[in-house]
N, C-alpha and C positions, 0 to 999 in steps of 0.2 A: 430270679427264681423266687416264687412265693413258698415259704415253708409254713405250713399250718401247724401251730403249736399243739402238742399232745397234752394239753393241760387237763387235769382232772375235772376242772370246772365244766368241761364239755359235757359231762354226764348230766348236768342240769338241763341241758337241751336234748340230749340223746334220749332220756327217759322222761317224756312229758306226760306223767300220769296225773291223776286227780283223785283226792280222797273226799269222802262226804263229811267227815268231821276231823277234829284235830288229831284224834288217835286212829282214824281210819275205820271206825265202827259205827253201826247204828246204835241207837240208845238201848236196844234190847239184844245186842249181839256181843259176843266175846271178841277180843282183839284178833284171835286166830280165825274168826269166821270170815274176815275180809282180807283178801290178798293185798299186799302193800301197793299203794298207788292206784287201786281200783275201787270204784264205788260199788255198793252192794248190788245195784241193778246192772252193773257192767258198763254203765255209760257215765257221761259227765253231766251233772245236773245243770250246769251252766251252758251246755252246748246241746240242747234237745235237737235230735235229728229231724223232727217234724216241725220245727219252728217256722221254717219257710223264710222268705226274704223279709227284711224290714225296710222301712222308709226312713232315711235320715231326716230328722225333724228338729228344727232349731229350738223348739220348746223343751225337748227332752235331751238333746245332745248339745247344749250350749257350750261353745268353746271348743268342741271337737272339730278337728280339721276335716272339711267335707271331702269325701272321695269322689272320683270322677263320675261314677254312676249314681243316679238318684235312688236306685233300689239296689241294696247290697245285702250280703249275709253278714250278720254281726260276728266278727271274728276278734273283737277286742280281747286282750289278755294282759295280765300283769305278771311279772316274774320277780321274785326276790330270792337271792342266793346268799346264804350267810354260813360261815363256818371255818373249819380248819383247812389250811393249804399246806401241802408237804413240799419242802425243798430240801433235798438230800436227807430225807427222813427227819427233818427238824420241823416242828409244828409252827406255822405262822398263821396269819388271819387274812381272810379275803371276804369281801361282800360286794354285791352288785345288784342293780335293779333295772328293770325295763318295762315300759308300758307301751303296748302296740295296738293299732287298729287293724292291722293285717299281719299275717305270719311272715317270718323271714323266708325268703325264697330258698329252695333247696339248691345246694351247690352242684352245678353240672359237672364239676371236676370230680365229684365223689359218687361212688356206687354204694347203695345201701341194700343189705340183705338181712332180713329179719325173720325170726321164727321163734315160737315159744317165748322164753324170757331173755333172748339174746339178740344182739345186733352185730353185724360185721360191716365196718365202714372202711372203704378203700378209696383214697384220694390221690389224685395226680398233683404232686407237689410243685410241678412246673407251671401250673395255671393259676391265675389270680382268682380269688373268690368273686362272686357276682356282686354288683352294686346293690345296695339296699334301696328298694323302690318306695319305702315308707315316706309319706309326706312329712315335711318339717313345718313347725316344731313338733316333736313328739309330745303326746299327752303325758302328764305326770302329776303326782299329788304334792309337789314341792319337796322340801328337804325331808328325808326319812331319818329319824333318830332311832338308833339301835341301843336299847337299854337293857342292862342286866338287873339283878335283884335289887341293887342299891345305887347304881351309878350309870351314867351314859357311857357306852363303850365306843361308839362310832357314829358318824353321820354320812349319809349319801346325799350329795347335792346335785341338782340338775344343772346342766350347762345351758347356754342360751338356745341351743338347738333342741332342748327339751329332754335329751337323753342324759344318763347319769354318769358322772365320774365315779369309777370304782374305788373301793376302799381297800387298802393293803397295809398291814403292819407286820413287822418282823417278830413281834411278840404274839403269843397265843391268847389274844384277848377274848376269843370266843370258846375257850376250852370248856368242854362238857364233862359230865352232864350238868346242864344249866338251862333254866327257862329264861328266854329273852322276850322282849316286846319290840315290835316295829311300829313307830308312831309317826304319822304325817298329818299336817293341818288341812291338806286338801287344796285344790284349786278349782277353776271353772271346768277343767277337763277330767279330773279324777277326784272323787270325794275323799274326805278325811277318813283315817282309820287308826285303830289301835289293836294290833294283832299279836297274840301270844304264840310262841312256838318253842320247841325243845331241841337243843343241841344234844345229840347223844354222846355218851362217854366213849373213850378210846376202845378200839377193837384189838383183840389179840388173836392172831392167826396161828393155829397149831400145825397145820400142814398145807403146803410146804412151809418151812421156816422162812419168815420174811422179816425185814426191818433193819438189815445192815448192808454192807457193800459186797457181801459174798453172793456171787451169781447163783440163781436158781436154775437148775436144768429142767427144761420143759420139752418133752417128747411130742412132736407134732403128729405122731402116728398112733396116739392113744388119747383117750379122754383125760382131761386135767381136772382132778378132784381137789377141792380145798375144804378145810375145816377151820372153825373158829370157836372160841369160847362163847357162852351165852351172852347176848347183848340186848340192851333195852331198845336199840334202834329198830325201827319198823322194817328197814331194808338194809341189805348188804350189797354193795356194788363192786363188781370186779372189772378191771380193765387190763387186758394184755395187748401191748402195742409195740410196734417197731417201724423202722423206715428201711428202705432199700430199693433195689431195682426189681421191678415186676414187669415182665414182657418188655424189657429194655427201657422202661420209663421210671423215673424217680417217683416212688409212691410211699405213702404212709398207710399202715393198716392198724385198725383198732378193733379188738373184739371186746364187746361190752355185755355184761350180764347182770341181772338183778335177781336177788334171792331173798326170801323172807328171813329176817334176822333170827326168828325163833327156831329155825330148823338146824342151825349150827353147821351146815355143810352145803356145798354147791358144786356142780360139775359143768365144765365147758366141754361140750361134745367134740369129738375128734374132727367132725366136719367143719366146725367153726375155725379150725386152725389151718385150713388148707392154704389160704392166701399167705399166712405167715410162713408156712413151710416153703412156699415158692419164692420168697424174697431172696435176692442175690446180694451178698455183702450187707447183710442186715446190721443196722446200728440202732442205738437208743432203745434196745429191747427192754421192756419194763413190765413188771407185774405189780399192780396196785389193788389194794382192798380197802374199802372205805365204808363206815357205817353212816346211814343217812335216814332222815325223816322227811317225807314228802307229803304235803297236804295242800288243799286249795280252800281258800276262804272267799266269800262274796263280799265285795265292797261296792255298794250301789249296784250298777249294772256290770261291774268289772269282776270277773273271777281272778283272783290273785294266787298264783302258785308259789308256795314257800318251800324252798329246799334248804334244810338245815343239816350241816355236815359235821360229823365228829372226826377225831383224829384217826387216820388210817395208817397203813404200813405199806412200804414199797421196796422192791429189790430189783436189781438188774437180772436179766434173763439170758441164758444160753440155750439156743434151740438145737435139738438133736432129732434124727429121724425116728 
């Protein structure tokens, strides 16, 4: 049986937004004018919908693995995830990177329901995830150094297959608030870069009370409203997750939501909790709240999405009707 981990790092994929600048604003706009993860014009400047097909050309795509068709849509994208990782509410550190010419395939074992600022993802845990069709080796800019204000904190090193070995440390080496830099020398497939980004400081959730081993009671028959103290993070991400039997099949359910950090409150509508309410013998029920900064920088022809995560809080959950 395949058990898909309910790691918080999944949020980096679940919310694939894009910001126009490092603080998500236009030069003439206040931070509150632009919702987190959204460009002022509502689109991604690196993914114009009217761009049409491009032709793979050796003079401009030197070193890029050719795809089967001579005419394709440019779907290249880079991802960098850096920040705090919670294990039993102890802050640790995690970082990963990936550069792709084509998106990851959707998992046919999962059902995705999205509306407004939330997603409900229900996965069949008894089915294996699909194979990744991306051609090998993956494009990459070489070793990525993650530097703090005065010292190097970590390195991400590509494997022979081109994808990256993740970084993990039991110490909170990315503790915010702090400004970090991601530096790579570049290769024939991805140019060099030196990108700055901000790890937000810890978040304090005031309702419900989170952060210890005391279970939080969540009623699936009413909206779940959360509140937190003011935070410098552009976004606050909430995940409510559990495993159990659903329609006689072992499944995991994740309810994910994004809220602007400046509003200090957010609500998961009752309708998002329906699948969680139907779980039989629910286990691993957890509520997690994390501060996060999401931005996209352009590196040559590559849009690179940076997800910078601060210390969050998490508690076990008991569901009631």
